[in-house]
Structures are given as structure tokens and as C-alpha cells.
N, C-alpha and C positions, 0 to 999 in steps of 0.2 A: 793737963796737955793746952800748949798752947795753937789755937786753931787759926790764927790771925793769917791770912796768907803774905808771902812774901811780893816785893813789887816784882812786877812781870814787864816785861820788853813788849811793847805794842808790838804785833805781828805787822808784816808789811801789808797793805793794801792790794793784794795782787789776786782776787777771789774768784771763785766760780759767776758770782754775781756780775762781776768786772768783764770777764769773759763773753757771758752770755749777752751782756747789752754790747760788746763791742762787735760782735759776731751778727747780733740781729740789726745793727745798726751798719755795717759794711753791705750786709744783703740788700736795704734797703737802697744804699748810695748808689751801688751798684746796679740796679734794675734788678735785683732776682727777685722781689716780690712786688705784684701787681696789684692796681687800685682792685679792693672788694677783696683781696686775698686773705683768708682765714688765718691765724695765727695762731695753734691750738699747743696749749702747752707741753702737752703732754710728746705730740709728734716733735717738738721743738727740745722737750729732754732727750728723748730718745737720739736724734740724731746727733746731741753734742756729748753726749755720753754722759749727762749728770741728772741731778734729780732735781723734781719739780720746782723747789723754794727760787733757787738761784733765778730759774727763767722767771718765775712768776714777777719776785723783783726788778727783773731788767722791763719787762714787758710792762710794769705798773710805771716805770721810770719813765718810759717810751709814750705813754699814754698821758702822763703827766706833761710832757712836752709837749703835747698834742702832735705827735708824729704817728702815733697809732692810735683808733678807737676801740673802746671797751667793747668787746664783744657780749653775746647774749649770753642768758642762763645754759642753755645748751652747749656751750664750749667751756664751762667748768673754770671761767675766769681767764679766758683769752681775749682776743682782742683782732681787730681789723683793721686791713691799711685802707685808709681813707679815700674816697672815692670823691675828687676834688671837683667843683663846678668849674667854669671857662673862667669867670672870674677872680677865682681866686689864684687857680693856676698864674694868669695873667699879671696876678700882683706880687708872687712868686718868683715868678720871672723878670719884673720889673726889680726886685730887690737884687737879683743875681746882674740884671743888666748894669746896676748903678756900682754895688761892690767889687765885682770881680775886674774889669776894667782896671780900677783903682789899685787892686792887690796887684796887677800885672804890671803897673805902671811900678809899683814897689819893688816887683820882684826883679826888675829888667837889671838894673846894677850888681844884683848878686848872684848873676846867673853866670855858672862856672863852665868849662868845657866839660867836665865831669855830669854836673846836673843837665845840660843841655842832652848830652847824649841818652840820659835817662829818659829826659822827655820827648825825642826822637824815636827812641824805641817804644816808647807807647802809642807815637803815631804809626810808626810800621806796624804795630799790634792792630791797630784799628784798619788799615788798609786790608791787613790778610787774613783777618775775624770778618771784612765783608765779602770777600774773593772766597772764602770757604764758607759761606753762609752761616755765619753764627753769630744772630744778632744779641742774642746773652753776654759773649764773650764780645763784644762792640763796644758794648755800654760798659764793659767793665775795664778795658784799656781807655774808651773816653772819659769815665771819672779819673783813670790814672795819668791821663794828659794834663788835662787841667788842675788837678791838686800839686800834681807836678810843678806846674808853673806857679801857685798860689801860696804852696809852702815855704817858696823864696823870699816871700814877699817881709818874712818878721815882723810882722803886725800881728799877734798871737786871737787877740780880740773879734781884728774882722774876720780872720780864717774861721774863728767859731760860729760868726755869725752867717758867714757865706755855706757852713757846712748844717747850719740850720735851713736854709732857704732850700739847699740841695739835698737833704734827706727830706722833707717835706714834697718837692715837686720830681725828684727820679722817676718816683714808682709811676707816674702818670705819662713821662716818654715812653714805656713801652707800650702805651698803648696805639701810638705811630708809630713802632717797628716797620709795620708794612710800607710806610711812606717814607720814613726817618732816614733809614739806612738805604736803600737801594742807589746806587749812583753814587753812594757819599755825597751828597749834595753841599756839604757845608766842610768835606774835607778839605778842598782850596784854602780856606779861613783858617784852619789849623796851621795848614804849610807856611803860611803869611805870619802866622802868631811866632812858630819856631823862627824865620828868617829874618824876623823885625829883633827877636830876641838876641840872635847870633849877632844884628850888627849893634845890638844896644840901645836901640830905639824901641823904648818901652810906650810912646805913645801909638807906634802903628801896629804895635803887638797889643795894645790894650782895644785898640778899633777893631781889629780882628776876632778879640774876644768876645765883643759887643756885638757885632755882625752875627757870629754864630748864633748867641743866645735869640735874639731877636729872630731869627732866622725860626729858629725850631719854636718861640712861640707862635708865631704867623702860622708856622705848619698843623701846630696842635691845638690851640683854640678851637677853630672849625670842627675839629672831629670833637671835641669836647660838647660845643654846643650841637652839634647835631646828635650826639646823644641824650639830651637833653630835653631835645625837639620831639 
């Protein structure tokens, strides 16, 4: 009997591992996981309705990317969301303040009425979730706003680096929610960005994005410094 296997068509790489990884990344980028929060594999697997193995693989990749830190023995191979120092957060925000305005300038020529409408929808969601006192939803809308702009830059390598910086600093923004959201302090900067994009003025839109990032940095860094003192 011939036991040689015939040639097999490779499976499409759309696996449970990919889904678990994407789900955890999104939760981190949207501020749904806070610094110091435990990531217990069994809990994540139950929430996603999958086995432990793909969750473990996804968490191990995020650990390798330095997005998560490996947890203690008691967590059964879990992880924790890093607690950044003021200096680490300042460095990440410096990366953002450098790259995100550049992505905004590059995005401006590619803005269409339909894409601008999507960005404005995120802007309205930021305002409404503030009025409804839903800070978690505010951060999700805030994330959609920024990446709605950056996705138009057509520079995938830059976008990838921005995502790395964002995913590492986004959980820390949750520490400042009591001072970060009330009054929508930075909302006028987002409005200014949209208006500049409407006029095709990439430089002014970029200036608004840079001011937004620097303002957030100036609010959050003192909180981190007091926490460490």
C-alpha cells in the first residue's frame, strides 16, 4: 500500500491564534486593559470561546513584542499589562509626536469626502461618549479617530511603528481618565485637525495632532511621577 501523502493545499492563515492576537491588540489599543492588569489565559479563552493554546500563543507573541510582561507562576503562563514609568511613557509619546504628525501630512492628499465623514463620525462619538460619562467608549472613539486619519497615509511601515508605540502607551492613558476626559480638553484640537483636512491643509492638521499628543503627555506624566514618589 502506498502511504505517501499526496500534495496538500496550504490552509489560509486565518486561525484562532490570529483572532486571539487581534482581539488582545485591539483591547490594548482601545484602552480596555489597564496598567498592572492580569491577563489570565483561561479567562481570555472563555471570553473568546476558544481553547487555551491559541490564547497562549497570542499572549506569548505580545510578550515577545514587549507589549505584555510575563506573569507569575500562579497565573499558569499568563501575563500582565506593563506599568510604565514616567520616562518610558514620555519616550513613547515622543515617538508618537514625531511620527503621527508626519502620517497626518501624508494622509491629507488622500482624504475623500467619504473618509472625512468616517473621521467626523468618530469625532462625534468622542463628544457623545463624554456627555454620557462613558470614558472607556471615549478612548475607543479616540482610537478610531486617530487611525482613521493615519490609515490614509499609505505608508504601511510608518503605520506599523505608530501602532507599536500606541499599543504600548494606550493602557497608561486610562490612569488619567479622571483628568483626561472631563471638559474634553483636547477636543478642539481634534476639531481643528478635521477642519484642516477638509481644506487639504496637512501641515495644520499635523500641528493639531502634535498638540494633542503633547497635551496628553503633559497631563499624564505628572500622574506617573506622583505614583512612583
